[in-house]
VOGUZA-269512 format. One record per residue (C-alpha): x, y, z. Coordinates in Angstrom, 3 decimals, decimal comma, always signed. Each point is the difference from the previous one (the first is absolute). Layout:
(site (X Y Z)),
...
END
This chain:
(site (+115,141 +85,828 +185,558)),
(site (-1,721 +2,147 -2,583)),
(site (-2,442 -1,769 -2,328)),
(site (-0,112 +1,219 -3,545)),
(site (-3,080 +0,002 -2,285)),
(site (+0,530 -2,129 -3,069)),
(site (-1,982 +0,590 -3,232)),
(site (-0,420 -1,817 -3,261)),
(site (+1,620 +1,920 -2,907)),
(site (-0,287 -2,706 -2,610)),
(site (-1,835 -3,246 -0,655)),
(site (+0,501 -2,738 -2,624)),
(site (-0,379 -3,615 -0,559)),
(site (+3,267 +0,013 -2,103)),
(site (+2,909 -0,764 +2,442)),
(site (+2,717 +1,184 -2,552)),
(site (-1,712 +3,437 -0,198)),
(site (-0,275 +0,273 +3,742)),
(site (+3,707 -0,868 +0,214)),
(site (+0,984 +2,573 -2,564)),
(site (-1,897 +2,825 +1,798)),
(site (+1,350 -1,269 +3,358)),
(site (+3,570 +0,320 -1,305)),
(site (-0,767 +3,617 -1,179)),
(site (-1,280 +0,879 +3,519)),
(site (+3,048 -1,685 +1,504)),
(site (+2,254 +2,188 -2,236)),
(site (-1,768 +3,019 +1,297)),
(site (+0,557 -1,185 +3,523)),
(site (-3,658 -0,409 +0,743)),
(site (-0,563 -2,774 +2,536)),
(site (-2,670 -2,357 -1,579)),
(site (-1,474 -3,546 +0,635)),
(site (-2,154 -2,281 -2,288)),
(site (-3,012 -1,469 +1,466)),
(site (-1,768 -3,005 -1,624)),
(site (-3,834 -0,039 +0,182)),
(site (-2,315 -2,611 -1,350)),
(site (-2,563 +1,340 -2,384)),
(site (-3,618 -1,170 +0,405)),
(site (-3,377 +0,119 -1,623)),
(site (+0,660 +0,646 -3,716)),
(site (+3,418 -1,852 -0,178)),
(site (+1,154 -3,384 +0,565)),
(site (+0,834 -1,010 +3,592)),
(site (+3,618 -0,438 -0,998)),
(site (+0,477 +3,484 -1,502)),
(site (+1,948 +2,476 +2,101)),
(site (+0,423 +3,756 +0,026)),
(site (+3,356 +1,424 +1,051)),
(site (+0,048 +3,375 +1,616)),
(site (+3,006 +2,268 +0,453)),
(site (-0,205 +1,773 +3,406)),
(site (+1,785 +3,044 +1,145)),
(site (+0,087 +2,280 +3,014)),
(site (-2,652 +2,824 -0,221)),
(site (+2,666 +2,634 -0,063)),
(site (+1,628 -1,594 -3,132)),
(site (-3,349 -0,382 -1,937)),
(site (+0,299 +3,212 -2,045)),
(site (+3,592 -0,744 -1,183)),
(site (-0,951 -3,645 -0,717)),
(site (-2,960 +0,958 -2,137)),
(site (+2,257 +2,361 -2,069)),
(site (+2,457 -2,857 -0,659)),
(site (-2,806 -2,284 -0,935)),
(site (-1,692 +2,526 -2,187)),
(site (+3,310 +0,580 -1,928)),
(site (+0,277 -3,843 -0,435)),
(site (-3,548 -0,327 -1,336)),
(site (+0,475 +2,938 -2,328)),
(site (+3,305 -1,419 -1,360)),
(site (-1,643 -3,437 -0,487)),
(site (-2,920 +1,514 -1,834)),
(site (+2,373 +1,731 -2,477)),
(site (+1,832 -3,071 -0,943)),
END
């Protein structure tokens, strides 16, 4: 069984933003997963950071989709 390298392409503590970008990656047929990591040091112990992870070979395409989303959000 071949193991693939997974990389983080987007991080946020806003679950709705993660879900929106996840759906955009799903629409582009990019396999992705959400990882939930506890933040430490400068944040409260209950704060979490969500990460969208994709296969390394899909990283460039995922970043293009995310960049487009961020630019559209900034222009609204």
